[in-house]
N, C-alpha and C positions, 0 to 999 in steps of 0.2 A: 631615336633609337627605340623608344618604348613602343611606338606604333608598329615598327618592323618586327619586334619581338612578339607582340600580340598577334600579328598576322601569321607569323611562323607557328605559333601555338595553335591558332585556329586551323591552319592547314594540317598540322600534325594530328589534331583531334579528328578532323574530317577523315583522314586516311585510316586512322585507327578504327573508326566506326564502319568503314567499308567492309564488305564481305569479300571472299575470295574471287567471286565473279567479276569484280571491278578492277582487275589487273590492268586492263587497257586504259582506264582512267588514270591510274597511278603512273603508268608508262607515259601517257600523254602529258601529264603534269610535269613529270621529271624531265621530259624532252624540252618543254617550254621553259622550265626553270633553268635548264642548262644553257639554252639559247640566250636567255636574259642575263645570266651571270657572265656569259662570254662578252656581252656588250657593256655591262655596268659593274662597277666595283661592288656595290651593294644593290640589292633588289628590294624595292619598296612595294607596298600594296598597290600603289598607283601604277608602277611598272608592270606588275602582273596583270592588272585589269586592262591596261593598254595593250599588252601582248595578246591577251585573250580576245579582245575586240578585233585586233588586226587579223588574228588567225581565223576568227569566226567569219569575217568579211570575205576571206579568200578561200575558205575550205569548200570543196566540192562534194566530199564524202559526207552524206547525211549523218551517219553514225558518229563520225569524228566531230562534226559540227554540234551534235547533241552533247557530246562530252565537253566541248568548249562552253556551250551554253550552261550546262550544269555547274561547271567550275566557276563561271562568271557569276551565277546566282549565289554560289557559296561565298564568293569574294565580296559581293555587293547585295546583301539581302534586301528584300523590299521593305520600305518604311511603313510604319503603322500610322494611319491618320486618325 
């Protein structure tokens, strides 16, 4: 439960930091989250990442694919070596 709560907080912080021009990203995320919640009782970080990867693999619109890519980066930041 702690990981899910932390993920939700990270997502909330991300959207609060967005500017008005990022409405399509918010809408895209909300649509994905609605799809995931219709399939699962609770949605984990892993579910969101899996959903983003599935969407990214099938998306033909480059602009929407970029949104999925940005959201995936937000969910899984690069590791520091």
